[in-house]
DRENTOR-251419 format. One record per residue (C-alpha): residue number from 1; residue in three letters; chain; y, z, x. Coordinates in nm, 4 decimals. Layout:
# residues N
SITE   rovo   zapa   tifi      north         up       east
SITE    NUM    ALA      A          Y          Z          X
...
END
This chain:
# residues 174
SITE   rovo   zapa   tifi      north         up       east
SITE      1    MET      A    12.1934    10.5033     9.0548
SITE      2    SER      A    12.3889    10.6294     9.3640
SITE      3    ASN      A    12.2763    10.6415     9.7216
SITE      4    LYS      A    12.1216    10.9444     9.7174
SITE      5    GLU      A    11.8791    10.9477     9.4415
SITE      6    LYS      A    11.8401    10.6028     9.5917
SITE      7    LEU      A    11.6717    10.8183     9.9590
SITE      8    PHE      A    11.4936    11.0796     9.6625
SITE      9    THR      A    11.3237    10.7562     9.4956
SITE     10    GLN      A    11.2569    10.5962     9.8447
SITE     11    PHE      A    11.1348    10.9374     9.9686
SITE     12    LEU      A    10.8755    10.9813     9.6867
SITE     13    SER      A    10.7178    10.6316     9.6947
SITE     14    ASP      A    10.6578    10.7189    10.0655
SITE     15    ILE      A    10.5379    11.0832     9.9798
SITE     16    GLN      A    10.2552    10.9531     9.7998
SITE     17    GLU      A    10.0759    10.7546    10.0266
SITE     18    SER      A    10.1449    10.9032    10.3150
SITE     19    THR      A     9.8586    11.2032    10.4746
SITE     20    LYS      A    10.1421    11.3860    10.6380
SITE     21    TYR      A    10.1399    11.7387    10.4410
SITE     22    LEU      A     9.9794    12.0909    10.5238
SITE     23    GLU      A     9.6250    12.1251    10.4589
SITE     24    MET      A     9.4497    12.3863    10.2719
SITE     25    GLU      A     9.3597    12.6288    10.5573
SITE     26    SER      A     9.6866    12.6690    10.6886
SITE     27    LEU      A     9.8754    12.8005    10.3680
SITE     28    MET      A     9.9052    13.1519    10.3317
SITE     29    HIS      A     9.9309    13.3629    10.0239
SITE     30    GLY      A    10.1887    13.4173     9.8530
SITE     31    TYR      A    10.4097    13.1859    10.0969
SITE     32    SER      A    10.6180    12.9255     9.9293
SITE     33    TYR      A    10.6951    12.5479    10.0688
SITE     34    LYS      A    10.8238    12.2760     9.9743
SITE     35    ILE      A    10.5741    12.0489     9.7845
SITE     36    TYR      A    10.5393    11.6686     9.6090
SITE     37    ALA      A    10.4310    11.7149     9.2789
SITE     38    ARG      A    10.3999    11.5926     8.9535
SITE     39    ASN      A    10.6188    11.8695     8.8332
SITE     40    ALA      A    10.7991    12.0385     9.0884
SITE     41    TYR      A    10.8803    12.0604     9.4358
SITE     42    VAL      A    10.8650    12.3686     9.5785
SITE     43    GLY      A    10.5475    12.6481     9.4727
SITE     44    VAL      A    10.4268    12.9598     9.5546
SITE     45    TRP      A    10.0253    12.9499     9.7175
SITE     46    HIS      A     9.8004    13.1139     9.5196
SITE     47    LYS      A     9.4342    13.1330     9.7501
SITE     48    GLY      A     9.2006    13.2017     9.5231
SITE     49    GLU      A     9.3427    12.9822     9.2912
SITE     50    LYS      A     9.3749    12.6924     9.4882
SITE     51    SER      A     9.7046    12.5783     9.3557
SITE     52    PHE      A    10.0659    12.6664     9.3671
SITE     53    LEU      A    10.2340    12.8378     9.0846
SITE     54    ILE      A    10.5448    12.6076     9.0708
SITE     55    SER      A    10.8008    12.5397     8.7476
SITE     56    ARG      A    10.7837    12.3419     8.5296
SITE     57    TYR      A    11.0399    12.1662     8.2976
SITE     58    SER      A    10.8299    11.9536     8.0076
SITE     59    ILE      A    11.0152    11.9487     7.7144
SITE     60    GLY      A    11.4098    12.0641     7.6742
SITE     61    ASN      A    11.5179    12.3266     7.9596
SITE     62    MET      A    11.2993    12.5964     7.9355
SITE     63    PRO      A    11.0756    12.5618     8.2330
SITE     64    HIS      A    10.7485    12.7457     8.1384
SITE     65    LEU      A    10.5047    12.8833     8.4887
SITE     66    PHE      A    10.2323    12.5851     8.5697
SITE     67    ASN      A     9.9107    12.5986     8.8512
SITE     68    GLU      A     9.9075    12.2612     9.0341
SITE     69    TYR      A     9.6016    12.1999     9.2828
SITE     70    HIS      A     9.6884    12.1249     9.6115
SITE     71    TRP      A     9.5924    11.7051     9.6497
SITE     72    ASP      A     9.2623    11.7662     9.9032
SITE     73    GLN      A     9.0668    12.0453     9.6926
SITE     74    ASN      A     8.9390    11.7339     9.3871
SITE     75    GLU      A     9.0262    11.3581     9.3630
SITE     76    ASN      A     9.0358    11.5136     8.9717
SITE     77    LEU      A     9.3157    11.7741     8.9811
SITE     78    GLY      A     9.4744    11.7490     9.2889
SITE     79    THR      A     9.8375    11.6905     9.2343
SITE     80    VAL      A    10.0574    11.8523     9.5166
SITE     81    LYS      A    10.1268    11.7962     9.8806
SITE     82    PRO      A    10.2339    12.0474    10.0157
SITE     83    LEU      A    10.5457    11.9466    10.3231
SITE     84    GLU      A    10.7208    12.3001    10.4500
SITE     85    LEU      A    10.6763    12.6178    10.5086
SITE     86    ILE      A    10.9841    12.7752    10.3212
SITE     87    GLU      A    10.9870    13.2190    10.3061
SITE     88    LYS      A    10.7559    13.4454    10.2070
SITE     89    SER      A    10.7792    13.4661     9.8446
SITE     90    PRO      A    10.9049    13.8533     9.6805
SITE     91    LEU      A    10.6693    13.8132     9.4392
SITE     92    LYS      A    10.3200    13.9839     9.3631
SITE     93    ILE      A    10.1347    13.6365     9.3144
SITE     94    LYS      A     9.8786    13.6572     9.0201
SITE     95    SER      A     9.7548    13.2858     8.8123
SITE     96    ALA      A    10.0491    13.1523     8.5858
SITE     97    TRP      A     9.8916    13.3002     8.3108
SITE     98    LYS      A     9.8765    13.6466     8.4136
SITE     99    TYR      A    10.2602    13.7989     8.3543
SITE    100    ASN      A    10.4146    13.9104     8.0747
SITE    101    LEU      A    10.7411    13.7497     7.9398
SITE    102    GLU      A    11.0475    13.9455     8.1793
SITE    103    GLU      A    10.8349    13.8854     8.5379
SITE    104    THR      A    10.7398    13.5195     8.4164
SITE    105    ARG      A    11.1211    13.5358     8.3739
SITE    106    GLY      A    11.2191    13.6211     8.6999
SITE    107    ILE      A    10.9509    13.4240     8.8626
SITE    108    LEU      A    11.1015    13.1160     8.6818
SITE    109    ASP      A    11.4516    13.2517     8.8242
SITE    110    TYR      A    11.3675    13.2709     9.1693
SITE    111    LEU      A    11.1914    12.8939     9.2023
SITE    112    ASP      A    11.4696    12.7519     9.0611
SITE    113    ASP      A    11.6634    12.9072     9.2969
SITE    114    LEU      A    11.4015    12.8296     9.5692
SITE    115    GLU      A    11.4515    12.4746     9.4491
SITE    116    GLU      A    11.8057    12.4766     9.4790
SITE    117    ARG      A    11.8091    12.6260     9.8013
SITE    118    ASN      A    11.5898    12.3819    10.0012
SITE    119    PRO      A    11.6318    12.0580     9.8816
SITE    120    LEU      A    11.3879    11.8013     9.9503
SITE    121    ILE      A    11.6569    11.5561    10.0075
SITE    122    GLU      A    12.0181    11.6479    10.1482
SITE    123    GLY      A    12.2239    11.7074     9.8637
SITE    124    PHE      A    12.0397    11.5974     9.5998
SITE    125    ASN      A    11.9497    11.8390     9.3236
SITE    126    SER      A    11.5647    11.7815     9.2362
SITE    127    LEU      A    11.6112    12.0632     9.0301
SITE    128    LEU      A    11.8820    11.9450     8.7587
SITE    129    ASP      A    11.6513    11.5817     8.8076
SITE    130    ARG      A    11.3996    11.7274     8.7030
SITE    131    LYS      A    11.5302    11.9275     8.3669
SITE    132    LYS      A    11.7640    11.6096     8.2747
SITE    133    SER      A    11.4525    11.4216     8.2521
SITE    134    ALA      A    11.2859    11.6944     8.0451
SITE    135    ILE      A    11.5814    11.7001     7.7858
SITE    136    ASN      A    11.5719    11.3487     7.7718
SITE    137    TYR      A    11.1951    11.3446     7.7045
SITE    138    SER      A    11.2611    11.6289     7.4116
SITE    139    THR      A    11.5423    11.3813     7.2819
SITE    140    LYS      A    11.3269    11.0590     7.2659
SITE    141    GLN      A    11.0908    11.3208     7.1049
SITE    142    ALA      A    11.3128    11.3856     6.8540
SITE    143    ASP      A    11.4082    11.0641     6.7019
SITE    144    LYS      A    11.1165    10.9352     6.6482
SITE    145    ILE      A    10.9732    11.2004     6.4631
SITE    146    LYS      A    11.3825    11.1695     6.3044
SITE    147    ASN      A    11.2748    10.7547     6.2524
SITE    148    TYR      A    10.9117    10.7967     6.1568
SITE    149    ASN      A    11.0549    11.0803     5.8807
SITE    150    GLN      A    11.2701    10.8627     5.7904
SITE    151    THR      A    11.0306    10.5550     5.7120
SITE    152    ALA      A    10.8369    10.8195     5.5378
SITE    153    ASN      A    11.1061    10.9003     5.3152
SITE    154    VAL      A    11.1189    10.5450     5.2327
SITE    155    LYS      A    10.8280    10.4930     5.1625
SITE    156    ARG      A    10.7947    10.7383     4.9322
SITE    157    GLU      A    11.0917    10.6861     4.7382
SITE    158    ASN      A    10.9039    10.3503     4.6636
SITE    159    LYS      A    10.6457    10.4965     4.4993
SITE    160    ILE      A    10.9023    10.7176     4.2976
SITE    161    GLY      A    11.0002    10.5531     3.9380
SITE    162    ILE      A    11.1966    10.6660     3.6544
SITE    163    ASN      A    11.2777    11.0596     3.6427
SITE    164    GLY      A    11.0386    11.1564     3.9856
SITE    165    VAL      A    10.6830    10.9752     3.8659
SITE    166    PHE      A    10.4392    10.8323     4.1240
SITE    167    GLN      A    10.4454    10.4241     4.0092
SITE    168    ASP      A    10.1333    10.3828     4.2094
SITE    169    SER      A     9.7907    10.1719     4.1195
SITE    170    CYS      A     9.6270    10.5771     4.0330
SITE    171    ARG      A     9.8803    10.6324     3.8134
SITE    172    LEU      A     9.9321    10.3509     3.5986
SITE    173    ASN      A     9.5839    10.3067     3.5199
SITE    174    CYS      A     9.5085    10.6525     3.4820
END
C-alpha cells in the first residue's frame, strides 16, 4: 500500500466518526461539494430530494447516476457527510431518475472530472480507485458464475448416461 493510499485509508477511518461536516441547512441547491459517502467523493446537492447526485460505480467501469442522502436526514438513509463547497454546478439539477441518456452522460462526465480535480487527499485519485474496485467486484462475480456453471455442468454430466439418456431414479423406474 502506497503512502497516499495509507493517508486516504486513515482519512476514511477518521471521517466515519467525525461530526465535522456541513449541515443540510447550509447547503445550496445545485452546488457541488466534496463529500464522504458510500459510493462517491463528490456530489451535487439537490435540496428538494435532500440528497446528493453522484456518479456511482457498482459493477464494471460504467457509472450510473445515483442519489445518496445527507447524514442528518435519517439514521437509516443518511450516508453522506458533505465536507467542502467546490463550485456552482453548471447543470440543471433534477432527480437522478429524470434525465435522458445524453443528459446522464454529461452529468456523469462532469461528476467524474470534478472528483479527479478535487481529491480528498492531494495526489490520491479516488475516482480511479472506485473504478478499479467496481471492475474487481465485477470480475469476482463473473468468476463465481463461471464456477457455478462448471459445477452444474459436472452434476449434469454425472446424471447423463449412454446416448445422452438421464440415468436418474425416475427414468430408471418409469
